[in-house]
N, C-alpha and C positions, 0 to 999 in steps of 0.2 A: 795865225789864228784860223784862217780859213780852212788850211789844210788840216788842221786839229778838228775842225768842227766836221769837215767831211769824214774823217776816220771815226770819229765819234758818232756821226749819223748813221755810218754803213754797220757798225756793230749794234747799234741800236736796233736797227731794222733786222738784223740777223737774228738778234734775241728776241724779237717779236715774233719772228717766223718760227723759230724753234718752240717757243711757249706755246703757239698756236697749234703747231703740229702736235705737241704732246696732249693739249687739252682735246684735240678730236679724237684720240685713242680711247676706245671703251673696252673694259675687261671682258673678254670672252667667257668669264666664269658667271657673270649676269644672265646668260643664256641659260644657265643651268640652275638658276637660285632657286626652282622649285623642285630641283632633284632630290630624291630621297636618298639619304646617306646609309647604306646598308654594308656593313663590313661582314664579309663572309670568308675571309682568309685569316690566317693567324699571325698577329704582329706582336712583336716585342718591343716595347718603347722605352729608350733610355734617355731621360731628362738630364741633361748635362748642365750644371751651373758652375761656371768657373767663378772662384771667388778670392779675391785679394782685399783683405781689411774691409768686411762688409758685415760687420756685427750689428750695424743698425737696422738692416733690412734682411739678412739671411734667413732668420727663424720664421718670419711672417711668409716669407717666399715659398719655404719648403712646406708649410702648412697649408697654404692656398693651393699649390700644386698637388699635394697628395690628395687633398678634398676632390680636386677635378679627377685625378685618376681613379679615384673610389667610383665615378660616375661613368666611366668608360664603358663602351661595349665589351661583352664578357670575351670577344676574341682579340682583344687587345690587353697585354699584360703590360704594367707601367712600372718602371723602377726611376728612382731619383739619385742620381750620381753627383755629389759636389765634391769638386776638386779644389781644394784650398791650396793657393798658391804661395805657401810659407806665409801666412798672414801674421802680422805683429800684434794683433788684437785678439779678441775672444771668437772669431768667426769659426775656427774649427771645433771649439768646444761646444758653441751652440747649434752649428749643425749636427754634430754627434748627438747632442741631446734630443734630438728629433728623431732620432732610430732610422735614419735613411742611410745609404751608402756613402761614406765620406773617405777620401783619401788625399794625401798630401803629395805635392811634386817633389821630386828628388832636387837636392841642393844644386845639382850641376844645370838645371833648368829653370829654377826659380827666379821669378822676377824678369822673364826674358821676353814675355809677352804671351798674349791670348792664344797665338797659335801654337806654342809650346805646349799650352794645358790642354788644348783640344787634342793634340796628338797623343798625349799622357793619357786622357780619357779614352780615346779610341782605342790604344793598348790595352787599357784594362777591360772594356768592353768584349773585344774581341776574344780575350781569354775567358769571359764569363758569358759568352753570348747563348742565346737559346738556339739549338741547333734545329729545332722544328718549326721555326717561325721566321717570318722576316723582320730582321733587325733593323730599326729605325732610331737615329739617334736626334734628338730636339735639344738645340742649344738655347739656353735661356740665360739672360743676364740675372744677376743676383736681385735686380728689382722688378724682374718680369712677371707678368700675369698672364694666364690663357686659359680660356674656359675648355671644358670636356668637349662641347659641342664644335669648338674650333679646331681642336686637336683630332677629332673623328674626321672632320672635313679633310683636312691634311692627309690623315692617312687613306681616305677615300682616293684622294689624288692619286697616291701610289698604286692603290688597287686598279683605277681606272686606266692607268698610263705605266703598264708594265715597262721596266726598263729605265725609268726615270731616276736621277740620282738625287734630285733636291727639289724640297718645296719651301718657298719663301712665303711669309706671312705679310701682311700690311702691319704697320706700327701706329698706335694711337697712345698719345699722352694721358697719363694719369692725373697729374697735377697741373691745372692751367689757370694758377692765380694771379700772374703777373702778365706783363706784354712780352716778355721774352719767353715764358712758357707756352703763352698762346701761339706765339709766332713759331715755335718748334711743332705745336699740334698741326697748324697750317701746313708747314712744310712737309711733314710726314703724311698726312691725310690729303693734302693737295697735290703739289707739285712733284714730290719725291715719288707717291703713289703713281702718279700719272706716267713719270718716267719709267718706272717699274712695268706699268701696264704695255707701255711703248715697246719695251725690250721684249716682253712676253709675247707679244703680237709678231715681233720680228724673228720670233724663235725659241728664246730662252729667258728664263727669268734671272735676276741677279741676287746674290746673297746679300743680306743685311745685318748679319752678325746675331741679332737677338730674333728670336721666334724662327729658327731656321731649323728646317726638318732634313736629314741627310740620310742616305742609305748607309748602313755600314760598310758594303762594298766600296762606294765613292770616297768615304772618309778614310779607308785603309789605302785605297789605290792612287789617291790624288794627295790626301795631307795638306797640312797647314806649313806655310814657309813664315819668314819673320817681318813681313811688311807689316806697317803699322795700321793698315787697312785690310787684315787678315781675311774678312770676308769676300771682298773684292778679289784679291789675290786668289783665293781658294777656289773662286767661281772660274776666273780665267783659266787657271791651270785644269779644272775639271772639262771646260769646254774644249780646250786643246786636246785632251785625252778623249773626247768623244761623248761625255757625259752630258745628259740634258737635265734642264730645270724648269721649274712652274713658278709663276708668281701669282699667288690667288688673294685678292685684297676681301675674300670672305672669311679669310683666316687671319685672326687680328691678335697680335700680342701687345700689351700694354705695358707701358715703362715709365719712369719718372723722367720729365722734362729737367734738364739742367736750369737751376734756378738763379744763378748769377751770370752776369755778363764775363767775367773774369773766368770762370768755369768753363763756360760755353766757348769762349776764345782758344783756350787750351784744347778744348776736346775737338774743334773744328780743325785747329793747326793740325793735330795729330792726323784726323781724317784726310785732310789735303795732302799733307806730305806723304801719307801712305799710297794715296792714288796717284802721286807722281812717281813713287816707287814702282807702280804697276806698269809705268810705261814700258817697262823693259819688256814686257810681254806682247806689245802690239805686234812685232815681227812675226811672232810665232802665231798669233790670232790671225793674221792675214794669209800665213801659209797653210793653215787649218782648213782640211777639207769639211770638217764638221759645222762650221760656223757659216752662217749664210752672209750675203754681201750687206744686207741691210743692217745688220748686228753689228759687222765690222765698222760700218760708217758711223754708228751711233757711238761705238766704244772709243773710236778715233775723235769725233767731236768732243765727248766727255773727257778725254785724256789731254786734248790739246788746248781746251778752253782755259784751264788755270794758267798755263803759260800765257796766253794772249791778255788774260785779264791783269796780268802783272802791269803791262804797258797799259792797256785800255782804260783801266779803272782810273788811272792817274789822270790820262787825257780826258775823259768823261767828266771828272770833278772839276777839273780846270774849266773846261767849256761850260759847265753848268754855272760856274762862278762868274765867268765872263758875261754869260747871258743875263743873269741877275743884277750884275754890276751895271751894264748898260740900260736895263729896266729901270733903276733908281736913280742913275746919274742923269739920263737924258730923259726920262720918263716917257719911254716909248716902248710899246708891246712889240716884241720881235715875233712875226707869225710863226717862226719855226719853233721858238719855244714853246709857245701856246700849242701848237700843233703835237708837239713831243708829249708835253704834258696832259693832253687830250687823248692821245693814243695809250699813254700810260694808266690812265684811268680807265679805260675800256678794256685794257688788259687785265688790270687788277679784278674789274667786275666779272670778266670772263672766269678768270681763276677762282674768284668768290663763289660763283654759282656751282663750280665743280666740287669744291671744299664743303659748301652747305649740303648739296645733295648727299655727299657720302656720309657727313656727320650725322644727317637726320635719318639715313638707313641706319646707321649705327645704334642710335637712340632706339629706332623701332624694333631691331632684332637682337642687341646685344645688352641694352641698359634699360630704357624706359620710354615705352611708346607714347608717353604723355609728355615727354620733352620734345622741344622743336627749338632749332636755330633760325633764327630770323635771317633775312637777307641782309638786312642791314648790318646787325652784330657780326654776320659773317664776313662783310665788307670791311669792316673794321679791324677785324681780327687778320685779314689778308693784308691789309695796310701795314700792320705790325711785321709781318714777315717780310715784306718789300724794305721796310726801314732798316730792319736788323741786317740784311743783305748789304745794304749801304753803307751801314756803319763798320760793317767786318770787312769792307773792301780790301784791306791790306793783308788779309790771311794767306793769299797765295805768296805773297813777297816772303813773307816769314818762311812759308815752306819750302821755297826754292832755295832761302838761304841754309836752312837746316839741312837739306841734301847736299848742299855744296860743302858745308863744314864737316859732314858726317855726323850731324847732332840727331840720332835717330833712336834716343831711348823712349821705352813705351811710357807715355803718361796716361794714367788710366783715369776714367772719368769716376769721380766721387758721387756715390749714392746717398 
């Protein structure tokens, strides 16, 4: 028991240090929050929407994005390219009715994953590109929303940083009606955003799939492979080849949160499995002369943690159970348990402040300046996030099993 407690304690402390390290990192883009967006170069924007059985959302998404395209600076020409992955519902017909560009994947790549769809889209764009403009691809999920202001901000990043291959936006949930949906909003606007900022400060941002701006040059020369976490794999392949990327949390893509725990677990198993698949790139990452040491260490931690958690999560739950058992059986309060709970509350409060500040910035600049998230409400929301993490402790175990048995079929998120 003592040995298990020591193991649990060590990883608890390491987790606290990791979270604190993320929280102290601030976005460099805040330094430029008053900068004037002035697009002087010519850009051709291709909004690519991979779609598989998205009849419930695809029509509204196309209309929303077309409205934003019409507001863009005159130096930006916008196209919407819907790539229907051989849907069995009315996705193709609905998309066609909106008078945008709609193509279907060929039978040999149908339903093989998002990476195949994006390679198919890149090939189409390369054949129809604007020869007199910089061609930029914006990858949007079928439920995605992005304002013209955010699009111009991302394009301005390409203009200010000639040679970059990718700009990744921050993610904000549209629907936050139940605890699970709120937890996802906290995840992406809080700790996930901080992790992205940390990587960006270390040298490069990392792709998050939705709201991802990619130069046509990078899309062609790097391409997507078949990992279940195609965005991370694409990023690593790009870094190894010398492409640079930026994470800008002043650019925001809004998307639907997964509404049920069952769908959430399926989604996260796919993400975790895809992350484990990317482990094979770690050697090439360390050999690469384009990636700095800090970023290599950060990636190593992110890739190794799922393996460690397979063991550590079980140990943590057992140790916590024993602490509670002693508390109720012998009516004695173990100072170590109380200390850990106190530290956890402090940690949650620090994460709360980070989340609250960003949400209130979002309200002020993107939604409604009269809206305000109180510190108490933000604290409750952050608790939801940590509780969901505890409930889904088993996900790395399932993911490792899927890797071992070769069960790597693409399990898409339903919108």
